[in-house]
C-alpha angles and dihedrals in degrees: 000000000000117000120208121239111258088241094046114122117265126205116217117192131186115174104305095339116103130192129180119200105206144180116249120259119262128177089260094052107029096108093048091044090052091047090054093052092052094046093055095039094243110180096166133040122198112210113201098180133075111312121256094019090142139002117285091197096101092058096038088059088061091047093252114146123217119215124193119233098157122167131163123276116266092018134103114246118266119256090253090056088050093049092050089050095050090047089053092048090046093049093049104039107021105034092026087220105182091340133131123212095267099039116147132199113218121201131185148167119212094209091060089223096133104263095123096073094048 
């Protein structure tokens, strides 16, 4: 049995909603990260860590938008952060605003402390 790396991407699906919990890009993994975004039709990435912690350029070249949802380690997200997230999910999966049938929203935290799945 093969055990996935704790930092390996995960796909979460609910009906026709698709989310991808991903690791952040580094110089060492940027080509693999971009390949994964393309494979899973990711058009939007939610970053829940400190803004500007890496270059958005590799994603932007693919037409992938980065949205900021940062909140402190060890805390629950503020109501304003939750509202922004719910709006994004609604726009992508309910209104289908600029979305295709297989679109996926990716989310990640650089620190790897578990904020992404929240």
